[in-house]
N, C-alpha and C positions, 0 to 999 in steps of 0.2 A: 492555368491558362493566366499568361501574362496580361494584362489588360495596360493599357495607357491611359490614366485619370487624364479628365476633361480640364478645360483653365480653374481654377480655384477659384476667380472671383464670381462663376455662376451660383457659387455655395450661398453667397449673400441674393441670391434670388429666390431661394427653399425659405426664405423665411417670411416670403411675402404669404399672404391668404389670397389662394385662391380656389373662384368655382371648383367644384368637381362633381364626379357624378356616382357616388359610393352605391355599393350592393347592397339595398335592404337586407337587413338582421335577418326580416320574416322568411327571405327568398330563399333561405339555404338549405330549404328542400322543398320548397314551394314546385319547381320545375318537379319533382320524383326521381328516385332513382331508375335510369334506365339500361337495359341491354341490348344488343343487335342480338337479333335472331339468322337463323340462318339466310334466312332471306333479304337479310340487309336492313330489314323494316324495325323499327324501334316496338321495343314492348314494355308496359310499365311492370317496373321489378316487384316481387312480392315484400323484399325487406328494404327500410328507409332508415338511415342514421345519418342522428343529428348529434352533433360535437359543438361545445360552445370552447370558446378561448380559456385558455387557462395559465397560470406561470409554471404549474409544475406537473407531473405522471399524473394527476388526476383528473378524468375527463367523463363528462355523462352519456351512457349510452343510450340509445334507447330503440328495442329490438323487437321486431314483430315476425313470423314465420317459424318453421320447424328447426332443432337441433338436432342433426344426423350426423354424431364423428367418425372423422375419416376412418375407411379400412383399407386397409392394404392391398393388393393384387398385384399381377405381374407387370412388371417392365416392360415396355418397347424402346426404345431409343433409336434414332439417327442423325448424323453429324454429316455439315458438308461445308466446304469452303469456297467461297464471291472473291469478286475482285473489283472497284471500283474505277471503270473505265474514264477516266479522266475527269472534264478534257484538261490535257496541258493549254496555263493559258489564265485558270479559273483562280482567284488568290485564295491565300491557307487564312485559317481561323487559328487563332491562339496568343500572337503576338499585335500589340497595336499599330500604329503609323509606320508602317511597313514603306516606303520610299517607293512607288511607284517608278519602275524602267522598264518594265514588260505590261505596254497598256493593250488589253487584247480588247475582245467581245465578251471576254468570260470574269473579267473584273471589274471592279467598282473605286472600289477607295483604298485597297489596300493592294502591291503588288503580284502583279500576276506571276504564276508559277511558270518555270520554260523547260521540265522533265520530271520524270520521276525517277527517285533511287528505291527500285521495286514498286510494283503495284498496291495501294493500299488494299489490306484483305480485311475482307468480312466470315465470319464463323459462326456455325448455327449449330445448335445440341434441343432436339427436340425432344420432350419426355413426353412419353402418353402413358397413361392406366387407367382402364377400364373409360377409354372414352373423354377423361378427363389430360389435356394437352397444356404443357409450358414450355414455352420457346425462349432460349439462353444464346442471345443475339449480343456477338463483338462485333462492335462496329468501328471501323478506324477514323473516328473523328476527335476534333478535341473535344466535343463534347456531347452528350444524348440533349436531343431537344422534343419536345409535343410532336412540334411538325414532321420530324421523324418517325417518331413512335407511331402516333394513328397515320403517319402519312404511310407507312410499310402496312398497317394491318389493312387501310383502304386499298392499296395495289395487290394485299393477297385477294382479295373479295371482287377485286374490278377482275383480275385476269386469270383469277385460279377459280373463283367461287368460295373460298375457305375462308371462314369468320375466326379470328383469331385476336377478335378485340378483348383487349385486358388481359391475355395471357401469353403477352408477347415483353420478355423484358432486355432493354437496350443495356450494353455497356458501354461508354466510350472509352479508348484508351487513352484519350487526350493528349496524343499527338498535337504540335504545335506548326503543323505541315503538311496538313491535309484539307479537302475540299473544304471553304467557308460557303458564307450565303444561305446558310438553314434557319440562322435567327430571325421571328418576323418582330423587329425591333424597330424604328425612325429608320429609315436609311442614312440618315446624318449622323446616327449615333454608331456607323460602322467602323471608323477609326477608331474604336475602344477595342477592336480585335477581332470581329466577327464579319467584316463587309457588311452590304447593303443586302437584305433580304432577296431572293432569286427562287422566281416559285418551278423554273424550269429544273436549277439546281436541285431545288427539293425532291421534287419529281424523278430524277434521273438517281439519286440518290436510295430513295427509298425505293422504286422499281429493282434497285440492283440488293438490295436488304430483301426485298419479296421473294425475289429469284431464288437468293440464298435457301433460304427458311422454306421455301418450296420442293427443294435437292434434298435435303436435310429431312422433308417429310419423305418424301419418296424412295429416303434409304430406311424408313423407322423397319426394325425389326426387334426380336427377343432380345434384353440386354440383361445386365446387372449393375450397379450403380456401387458408389463408396465415397467416402469423405471425410476429409483429416485435416491437420492444421500444423504447424510447429513453429514453438516460436524461437527467437534469438537464432532464425536461420539464417544472417547474412552480419552476422557479428563484429565483422569486421569493413563493413561498407562499401564492399567491391560493387553491389547489384545498386544499392540505392542508399542514402543517406536524408537527416532533417535536415532543414533551410531553414528553421522558423527559430529563432535565439528569445524572440523576446516573452514564451512560455517555457521556456527551462527555468528548473530542471522540472518543472511539475510533470510538463508533456515532452517527449521526444520523439524521436523516431517509434513508430508501430511498428514492432520487431516479428510481426506475424506473419505468415503467410497461410490461407487456407486453398484447398487441392478440393473442387469435385469432379468425377470421373465416370465416365460409361466405359463401358465393354462388352463385345459380344457374349455370349450364352458361353460359347465357345471358350472363354479368355481371351479373346481375340482384343486389342487395345482400340478405343475408337476416340478419346478426347479426353483431354483434361484442361478444366479451369484453370488458370492460376492466378490468386488472388489474394493481392497486396497491393500498394498504396505507393505509385512511383510517376511522379510527371513526365511526359516525353517533351526533354527540352536541351539535348546532346546539341543541338544545332540551335543557331541563333536568330534572329528574324533577319539578319541577311541572305540567307538561306531560301533558293528559289527550286529546289526541287521537292517534289512530294514524295513525304518519305513517312513510314509509321516511327519513326525513332528509336528510342528506347526500346517500347514494349513490342518493336517489331522485332527488335536482334536476339531480345529475350525469346518470342516466342520463335524465333527460327534454329537460333541453335541447340532448344531444347528438344523441338523434333529432330532434327541433324542428329545429335550424338544420342536418343533415344534410339533410333533405326540405329545406329552405327552399332550401338549396344548389345540391340535384343534381335537386330534383322527384322522387327513389326513398324510399320508408321504409326502415328499417331498425331491427334490435331490438338495444340497447344492453343488455347485460349486465354490470350491474358484481360483479366477481369480487373477494373481500378477497384480497389477499396478506400484507404483515407490517404488518396494521392495528393491532399490540397497542401502539406508541409512538406513532401517526398522528394526532392530530386534524384535525378539517378544518376551511378557515377561512369566505371566503367575505365575511367581514368587514371586506375592504379599503378600502372607502369608506362605510362606519359602520351600515349597513345593518341592520333587526332581526331576528330569530334566520329567519321564515317566509321573508323576502327571502335569507336567507345561501345555502341552500339552490339555489337559482336561481342567485345570483352567482357561485357556485365553478362552475356547470353550463356557465353562460357562458364562465368564464374556461378551464374546459377543454376545450370543445367545439371548438375552431377545430383545435387541436392534436391531440386526437384523429383530426379529418378528416384534416390533413395524414398521420399515421400509417395511417392507413386508405389513403390514394391511393397508399402508399409500398409498400404489400403488392405481393407475387411469389406470384402465384396458379399454383395444380396441380390436375388432377382426380383422380390418385391417391394414393393413402394408404396406408401398413402401420400397420395400426392393433391394438395388443395391449394387455388391459387384467388387472387382478390386482387383488384386494381380503383382504385377512384380519382376523379379530380375534384382538389377543394380549392376556395377561396382565400384568398389571404388578404389579411386588414387587419388595422391594427388591434382591432378586438381579439383576433386571431391568437396574436401572442401575448396576452392578457396586458398591453401596456396601458390597456384604462384602468387597470388595479396598482399594478406598482411603472410608474411612469418614467423608464429608465430609456426612453427612445423620443427623446426630447431635445429641442434647439434650444439654445441661450434664450431666455426669457419665458420657457414651460410651452412653447409655442412644438406640438406634437407633431411626428413625421407621419401624418394617417397613410401614405401610400407608399410608405418604406423610402430609404436614403442609404446612399454608400458612400465614401473615401471620410468618415468616418474619422475625427478625430478626437481626443479630449481636449480640455483647455490648459490641463499642469500636466497629463500622462505624460512619462517620458519613456518612448517605444524601446529603447534601449536598454530598459530599468526592468526586471523580471519582477521587481519589489513593487510596481507601481500600481495604478490601476483605475479607468475610468468610472469604476462605478459610482453612481451617487453623483456623478458629475456631471456639466452639459455636455452635448455633445455636437461638434462643429460640421455639419455633413451638408452632401448633397443631397437637394431634397428631389426623393423619385419624379413625385408632381410636376414640381417646374419643369422638371429634365424633360422630361415626355410632351407637356403643354408645348413648351417652349419651340417641340417640333414638330408640333400638327398632331401628337396621337392622343386618341380620347383614354379618361380615366373612369374605369378604371381598365388596364390593360393585360391584354393574356399574359403574357411574357414578364408580368411582374407579380401582378396581384393572382393567376390561379396557377398548378402545380399539380404535375400527374404523379401520384402516388402508386406503390405495387410491392406483395409481397407474397411469398409461399410458404408453404412446409413442406417438406418433404421428411416424412418420419420425425424426428428431433431435432431435424434439421431447418433452420430460418434463413429463407433468403428473403432478404428488404431492400429496397432500393432506397436509393440519395439522392434528391435532384441537383446536385453541384457539386462540388469541391469541398466532400467533407476531411479535415483534420483530424488528426487522431484522437483529441480529444474528442470529439463526436463519435469516433468509432469505439472509443473504449466505453463511451455511455452506452452506446449503441449495443455491445456487448453485456455491460451490466444488468441494463433492460431485459435482454431475453435470457441472460442467467436465470434472472430472476423468475423466470416464468420456466424454469428447466429446460430452457432450448440451445442447440448451440447453434454459431452464429454466423453468417456469412453476409458483408455488408457490400452489396453491389452502390460503390459510388458516381457520379457522372451517370447515372441510370434516369432511362426514362425524361428529362426535363431537366432545365439547368437556371438554379438562380446561384450562379458566383459561389463564393467561399463560402462554406458552412465549418461555424466553431461553436463549442461547447459556449457558455455565459462566461466561468471565469476567465477561459480564453480568449474570447471576443475584446471583456474591457482591458487586456493586458496591450492593445494598440497594434501597429504595425500592419504591413502590406496585407495580410491576411485579414484583418480586419477591414478594411479600408473598401478591400472590394467584394464585402458582402452588403446583401439588398434591405436583410428585415432587421437587423441587429443586434443584440446579446442574446435574445430567446427565443431566434429562427430554428437553427438547428436543432434545440432541444425540443424545442413543439412539433418539430417535424418528426420527429424520432418518435415521439409522443403519441403522435394522431397513428404514427405505423406502428403501436401498440397496439393501435383498437384493433387493426386489419387482421394482427396477427392471434389476439385474442376470441377473435370470430372465428378465424379458420382452426384454433386449435382447438376447440368448442364445437366445428362443425355447423355455427348460425348459417342461417341460407340464406341465400343472398345472388342476387346478380354477380357474372365476375368484373363487372366494371359497371360504376355508378356516377353521378357529377353532382357537386352540389347548384353548378350554371353551369348552363351552355358554355363550349368553349368559343372564348373571345376573339381567338387568332387561327379562323378556321383560312383552309386553302382558298388562293383565288384563280382565277383563272389566266392562260397564260399565252404567248404564243410564240412556239418554238422558232428558236434562231435559224435561219437560214444558215445551209453549207457554202461553201465556197468550193469553186472547181478546183481541179490539181492541175498542174502544167506539166508531171515530170512523174506521174505515181507510177512505182514500178522500177524507177531509172536509179542503177548503182551510179552514184555521183562520182566514187574514186574508185581506183583498185587496190583492192585487198594485198598487204604483203602476202610472201609466199609462207614463212612462219613465223611462231612465236613462239618466246622464250616464258615455261613457267615463274610466275610471277610480277609477267610485264603484262600490258594489255595488251588484246587486238581490238580494233578500231573498224568501225563500218559505218559507212554512210549511205542513205537511200533518198531518193522520193517519194512520200507518202501521203495521206490525205491530209485534210482539214482536225486538227485535235476534235474540234468537235464531232467528229464520227470516228475518227482514227485514233485506237491507241494500240500502238504495234504492236504485234508479240514477235519476240528473237529467241530463237529457239538453238541450242549448242548440238547438231549431230556429229557422229562418228562415223566414218566412212570403213567399210569391212566387206570385202567380196565385190568391190563396184559399187556399192550401194549403199545409202544413206539413212540410216536408225537415228531418232533422238537419244539422248544419253539422259539416261533416268533420274529424277530428280535428287538432290541428297538427303530429302524429309523422307524418299521412298515410298510418298502417295503414290497410289495405280491410278497408271493414265497422266502424270506429270513428269514432264521432262524438267529438266536444267534451262531453263530460260529468264528473261530479264524481270518476271514477277515478284523477283526478291532481293535481297543485298548483294547479288553476285554481278551484276551488270547497274550499269547507270546510262539511260536513256533520257535525250535532252532533244528541242526541239526548236527548231529556227526558219520562222516565215522568211520570205523575199519577195516582194519587200516587208519591211519588219511594222508586224499590223502597229495601228495607232488607234486603238479603239474601236475601229469599224470592219464592219463585215465588208470584204471586196468581194464583188464576180468572180476571181479567178486570184491565186497565187500559186508560187512552188512552195511547197512546205516539206522542208528537210527536216530528216530525223537522224541523230547518230546515235552509237549504242557502243559503250566500254564494259569491254569483258576483261577484267583480270585474272588471269587463269592462277589456279592452284598451286601451292608448290608442291601437292603431290596428285597431282593431274595427270593420267594415264598419255603417256607420250605416243602419238598415231596422228592419222590422216584427220582433219574435220571441216565442217563449214556451219556457217550462220545459217538459219533458214528464219527468213521476215513474211510473217503472214499479218495484211488490215485491210484496210477499204478504204477507198474516197470516192466524191463526188465527182461525176464527168459534165454536169451541169443539168442531168436530167434522172439521173439514179445513181443507187448508191454502186460501187463495181469492189468485187475483189481483188485483192493484186497478190499473188506470192514470188518471192524472189531469193535466189540464193548466193552469198557470198562465191569466191572460187575457193576451193580446197585449200586448206593451209594444212603446215606441222605443227604440232604443240610437242617443240624438245625442252631439254633439260637447261637451268638459268646457265649461260656461259660463266657465272662468276659460282658454279656448286663446286664443291672441294669436300674431297674427302681425307677427313682425319684420324688415321688408323694408327694403331700401336699396338705390339705382337707382345704378350707376355706369359713365359711359362706354356705356348703353346694355344694360350686365349688370346684369338683379337677380338678387341675392342675399336669401335668405329662410330662417328657420328657424320654423318652429312649436312652439310649447310649449305646456305645462299645467303648472298647480300638480297636487301628487302630492295623495293623498286624506290627511284625517286619519284619523291610528290610531281604530279604535273597538273597544273589549273590552269585549263583552255581560256580563262578571263582576263587571267595576268590580275588577279586583284580580287576576282569574286569570289565564289561561295561553294563552287564543287570540283571536286576532282577526276580523272580519267585515268589516274594513276596513283597507288600508294594510298586505297579506300577499302583493301580487305586486309585480314587480320590472317597471316600464314601461319602462325607459329604463338599460339597463346602466352607462353610461361616466359616470352623476355617482351622488351621494348620494341618500338618501331625502329629503333635503329640495328635493331640485329644482333646477332648473324642468326637468320632464323635455319632449325634445324627441320631436315624430312622426318617421321617416324611411320613412312608406311612400308609395307612388306617389300625385300628388295630381293633380288636376282643377283649373286656377285660371283665373279671368276678371278682371274688369277694373270699375273705377267713375273715373272722369276727370271731375272739378267737377259732380259730384254726379251724372253719367248713366249709366247700366249699360250695359255693354258685353255683348252677348249672345254673343259667342264664345266659347270657353273650350280650354284648351290644356293637355297632360300633361307633367306636367313629376316627376321623379324624383331623391331624395337624388342627391347626388353625397358619397362617402366622402372623396373629396382634396379638398375645398374645406369640407368639412363643413357645407354648407349645401347649401339646393334653387338651382338656378342654371337659367338662363332667359333668354334672348333677347327683351328686353323690345321690340328694334326692328322684328321684326316683326309686331309687332301694329298697328302706325300709328297708335298711337296719343301724342297729346299732352298737356298742360292741367297746370294750375298745382298743384292736388290729386289726388295718384292713391290709390288704395284698389285694393288686391291681397285678393282674395277664395280661399279654397279648399276643398276638399272633398276628402275619399280618393275616389280612382278607383275605388276599390271598393263606394264605399258604393251602395244599392241605392234609398234617400230621400237626396240628401245633406245633409249638414247641414253648414251652411256656418262659416268662421274668417274672420278678415278683420283686416285693419292698414293703419295709412297707411304709403305708399312715402314712407320719408326718403330725405335724399343720402348 
C-alpha cells in the first residue's frame, strides 16, 4: 500500500494526554469464546484461551476440553472464479491523495475510476475432509479487512444458509487499482489511501466473494492435493525485486515461491496457489482504470501458458506472502506499464509450471482450522515491560502510533537503529479522536487471525503487509515445530506494514507506515503459534472465538438509485471493415448506468453463416475471449459528465479496445456486448453486435527468408503498434498495451511463432502446393526442407499464412541466399 502521510504538525497533538476508554484487562475472556451454529445462533464454546502480552515467543495458554489429534480422510475439493462487477466510477484503494478528476456517485475523497483493464477476479479453492471445510479465497483488493472477511461469511449464511464462520481465509493481491471504500475508518482518513467507508461497496464486494465460494462448493468432488516450494526461483529479478534498502544486507528479497495445488482424482488440474510477495504497483497513482496490476498478469500468463503446454486448464491464484518490501518488475526489456504486467507473467510462467510438475500428490488429508479475533493494546505487545514504544518524555503510545521516526536514526544507513531511543510518531488515539472516532477502534485495536494445518503444512494469516523479515521469523517459528510454512499475507484484516523488531528499528517508509511499533509483527506471529500448537495437538474448541465483540460491525445503508439510460443498446459509431494484427479494434455503444452495468464484450468468429464465441486462451470450460482480462480495455464516459450526483437520466457511453494478437487467426469476427440498463422502472438486459469485420495480417508483416544448402530458414516479423493514448496525457492506452513477442523490447521487430502454411512463387509463377511448417525454438526460426518441393528458379518468393487462418491472409518475402 502506498499511503500518503498526514501533515506532520499533527504529531505534536499525540503528546497530549487525552481521555480514553480502554478495554479492561479482565474482559479478555469475559464474553466467552463463541462460535456460530448452523442456525446462525451464538453458542457458548467448550474452550476458552487466555493469553498475556509478552515481548517474546513465550505465552501462557490455559485450555479446557478434549484433545483429539487430527486424522486424515479422503479429500474433496472445488474451485471457482468470479469477478467484481464494478461499479466503474468507484475509487481505488492503495495510493493516497489521488486527485479527483472523475467525481461520481461512487467515489468520495479519491479519484473515481473511468473503466477497467480486465475485471478484477475472485478465485476460490474449497477443501473438505469428513465435513471439515477450509476456503482459500483470493480477493483482488488492496488489502483484506474484517469487514470483507466477516461480511462474506454473513452473505453465505444469508443467501445460501451455509455457515463458514472462521473457515474463510482471504488473501488480497494488493493491487493499488481495485475497489476502495471497505475500511471502516473515520471518513476524514480516506485521503490516506482507502477512501471513506461505504457500506454499499462492502455489501457488493462481500456478495461477489460469497457467490464465488458457493460456486466452488458446488464444484466439490474427490481430489488430490500437493504442495512444494522453490528458493531463488527468480534470481534475476525479472518478476519482482526487493525495494527496502534500510534493512540491507540483513533482509533482502524473499526469494521463495510456495505452491499449494489441487487436482481431480483422475489427475486433471484444478488450481494452484502461487504464494510469494509482490506489490501491485506497476501503474502509478494517475491510473484511472480498475486493474489487478502485476498479480493479474502473473495469473493470466501462468494459466494461458499452462494450457498452451498441456492442453489442460488450471486456475492460478496469487496469494501474497511477504509483499511489504517487494516491488514488481516486468520492465527488464523496456516495456511500458500495461505491457510489464504480461512480461513478468511470461518470466514466471515456465518456472511455476516446473514447480507444479514436481509436486507429489496424495488423496488423503488431515485438516484443522481455527480463527479468532484478538484485542490490541499497549500491554498486548509487552511495551509495559519493555518501553520501546514511547514518545520523547516517556509518554506511551497507548493506542498505537504511525509515521514513527527516531530522533537520530538515519534511514539511509543500515548501521543505525531506533532501538532504545525516543520515537516521534503520530499518536493513533489523537488521530482517531480528532475525527470523532471512539477509542478503542475496531480497525486499530482488534484483529482477525486464522491458521490451518494440512498434514505437515501450516497456513498462517498475517493481517497486513508483512516484509521479508516477518516471513523469515514465521518460517523459523513453524520450522521449530517441524511444520512446513505457507504465509497468507494481506489476509483477514489490515494493520498496515508488519516488520520484525530489528527491521522496524531501521526506520524508513515501512516503519513509518506501521501502527503498533517494533513488536507488532513478532507478537502477532507468536499469537498465531498458539493457534498452530492447538491445531497440531488436536485441542478441541470453537472454529471462531473472540476476546471482545466486533467494534466495527456492519451498518445499515440505503442502496443508491439508478440512472435511466438514454441510449442503451445503441451503436454509437460504425466499426471498420477490417483490423490488422497488432492493431486495435475499437467499438463504442450506449449502455447502462455503471451502478448496474459492467458490460461483457465477447469476440465471436463467423463460421458457416453463424457466429460462435472464441474460446478463452486460458482454456477454462465455458469461458470466452472477452474483456474480463488484459486482452481488452473498457472505458466509460457519462453524458453529461457526472459531478458527484445521481441524475434522473443520462447517456452512458462505453468503449472497448481490443488489440489483436500477432498470432490471431485471420477470418471474419464480430464483438457481442451484453449488459443491462435501468429504464426508470426496472432493469432491462441488452445485447448488441458490431458489424462483422475481418482480421488480416499486419501491413508491416515481412518474411525474411534464406536458402542454405536446400534448407529454408525464415522469420516472419511485424512492426509494433504505435502507442495511442485517448486522453492526450492521460493514463491508459487503446493501442500498444499488449505484449506480442516477449523476447524483444517494445520497439520490436515482433516475431511470429505460430504454425504456418507456406507456398512459393518461382520466377513469377505461383506454385499451388502448400506445406506446413512450425517454428523451431532451437534454430530460432522456421526451418523447412526446400528440396522436397522440387522447385528451382532464379527468383523464389515464399508466401505464408497462419495454419489456423479461416481465410488465409498472406505474408511474403523474397528468398535470399
